[in-house]
Residue, then its C-alpha position, 0 to 999 in steps of 0.5 A: m988738620t991744622i988751623p989756617e993762618r988766613i982765609g982770603k983777607y981774613e985772619i983766622r983766630r980759632e976753630l968754632g966748630k967742625g961739620a961733615m964737610g968743613t969747619v967754621y972759624e972765627g976770623f978778623d977783617p983787618g980792613i974794618e977791624r971786626s970779627v967774623a965767622i967763616k964757614t968753609i966747604l973743603a974741596e975734597y968733599l965736593a969732588n964727588v958731586e961735581c965741584d964746580s957746579a956744587v960751588a956755584r950753587f953754594k955761591r947762589e945760596a950765599q947771595a940769597g943769604g946776603r940779601l936778608h938784613h934783619p936783626g933776627i938773622v945772622g948776616v952773610y957778608e961775603f962769598g969766596q973760593d980758592e983751590k982748597m975750599a969755598f967759604i962764606v963770611m958771616e956775622f959773628v955773634q956772641g951766644q950759644e946754640l938753642r940746642r945747648l940751652m935746651r939740654e941745660r934747661g929742659r922745658f922752658e918757662m912760658i915767657d921764654v917760649f913766647e920770646v924764642m918763638k916770636q923772634l924765630l917766626g919774625a925772622l921766617d916771615y922776613s925771609h920768606k917775603n924775600g924769597v929765601v926758604h931756610r930748609d934747615i931750621k933746628p935748635a943748632n941753627l939758632m943762636v941765643l944772645s944775652g936777653m934771650k935774643i935770637k938769631v937764625m944761622d945759615f940762611g943761604v946755605a940751607r938749601i945746599q945742605s938739603s940737596s946734593l951736598t947733604q948726601v956728601g956727608s952722610v952723617v947729618g943727624t937724625p931728621t927730627h926737624i925735616a918736614p914730610e915732603q922734604l923727606l919725600g924729596l918733594p919741593a919745600d917752601g916756607r911751610s917746611d920751615l914752619w914745620a920745623a918751627g912747630v917742632i921747636l915749639y913742641e920741644l920748648l913746651t915739653g922738654r922733649g922732641p915730638f919724634v923721638a926714636e932710636t934710629p933715623v929710620a924710625v924717626m922718619h917713620k914717625v915724621m911721616q906716619v905718626d902724630p906726636p902726643p899733645p903737649s898737655s899729655i906730657v906736661p898737664s899744667l899746659p893749657a890745651v889751647f897749645d895742643t891745637v897750635v902744635a897740631r896744626a904746625l905739625a900737620k903732615k900736609p903743607d896745605e893743613r898747616f899755617q900758611s905763613a909765619r904771621d899766621f903761626a905767630g898770630a895763633l901762638v899769641a892767641a893761645f898765650l892770651k887764652s892761657k892766662p888765668g881767668t880766660a877761656g882755655a886756661k886751667a880751672a882754679g883749685p880751691v886754694e886759688k879760689q880762696a886766694a882770689a877771694e881775698e885779693v885786694p880790688e884790681v888796680p885800674h889799668v891805663t885808659l886811652p881813647p880807641e883812636t889813639l890805640a888804633e894809631i899805636e896798633s898801626s905803628l906796631v903793625k909795621s914791625i911785627g904784623p898782626l900780632a900788634k892787635h893782640l899785644v896792644r890789647r894785652s898791654v892795655q890790661h896790664a899796664r897801670t901807667v902810660e910809661e909801663f904801657n909804652a915800655e911793654l909794647a916797645e919790648n916787641v920791637p927790634e932794638g935800634s932806630e926801629r924801637f927808638d922811632f916807635l918809642k918817640r911816637i907813642e910817648r906823645l901819649e904822655r902829653s895828650p889830655s885824652a890819655s889817662i892813667p887810671p881814670t880816677q886819677v885824672k882831673a878834668p881839664a879846665k874849660s877854656e873860654k877861648t876854645a871856640d874862638k879859633p876859626a874853623v876852615a873848610f878844607d875842600a875835598v880835593t885838598l883832603a883826598a890828596a893829603e889822605k893819599r900821601l899819608a896812607q903811604h905811611v900809616g895805611p888805612l888809618a889815614k882816613v880817620l886822622i885826616k878827619r880829626a886833623a881837619n877839624d883841628s887845623g886853622d890852615l893847610g900848613e897846620l893840617y900837614r904838620k898835625l898829620a906828620e906827627h903820626i909818621d914814625s920816621e923822621h926821614e919820611r915825615a920830612d918827605f911828607l911835609k914837602g907836600l905842604g902848599 
């Protein structure tokens, strides 16, 4: 089949790939001058499954994908249809499929395992909260961009591919990433996506799949009936703590798996923390390692921050990555030797763009805070001021403080109670109280809205 010159308003530049039912092209939108990816399903393949109803389902799923706006998800721009095909116009990204990278690398370095899984589970957490279940998570549907940035593809079309359209092109590959309930034809929810994410985690850790077999039927038997070997039995250097995470992710019954992507991500971060040398769950050091450790120079002091400040940072980070924030803040405090290093390490976990900028802008205030030290031995005691006690104390009434706390809680959550108490003790009037509280709100727009309550 020749490449069409145009699909809808889009100029076609080249073919990107071909599947059982259609082709993916690189297109160009001349109106706003941007490249796009266009996935097509040809009418001839829909003829045997009631073309009109199949296209209607395809459109509904495209609309579902179109409402997902997340840096880790390939955006869906438009649905279209003519007498030859139905098509979906998507964000065009430069990268390569994770499947190809897996073939080139084999098993991944642990830092890359963490990066891939953190981003994948973040995207799934977002999509599930927005009512979209992918149902076809696999390495071929994950694009790897420069800097190990991950984008999940085919949100919005995966449900079609797992229903009647899947039957049209019987060659859909071996069902290595399909959860047991999907193979049984039972309703699938977000836990089916988490099963597939567990398969990917197993592949990243070991360099091989958990349900490898010679035929699709044999693969399905393993998925339904056989527990895969623990990752540490394949790669002895892997800490056994990862065996537990994988086993739960690949539980045959959905109720026995992680119940959310955040639960999965939290367990994975905890496993990484436990696998660090010198922590529970890590491999015991041999005589060479012990001798080297004995000869090491004293540990460089790590960054020291007040508990209240760490609580604020954790609250800010929760907005971007959820419960992982607590583990990452604790780890960065132990690793970082300066406030700048601490800030940079945490910022790597926040999506690039305005979200990361706002996060950095907030936590960089720590560098100006007298309570933040770089190591403690290097910080000079602040000079005492004779005028410290001259500032008049203001006794704010309970109604005023309750109203301020209620409004601040909309932006920072339960931390508002602690911040109100501290700001009230340091503020000379209501205006100063609100300005001090506003400093803890990341977004400039939200901060401005908050300050409208002044007076």
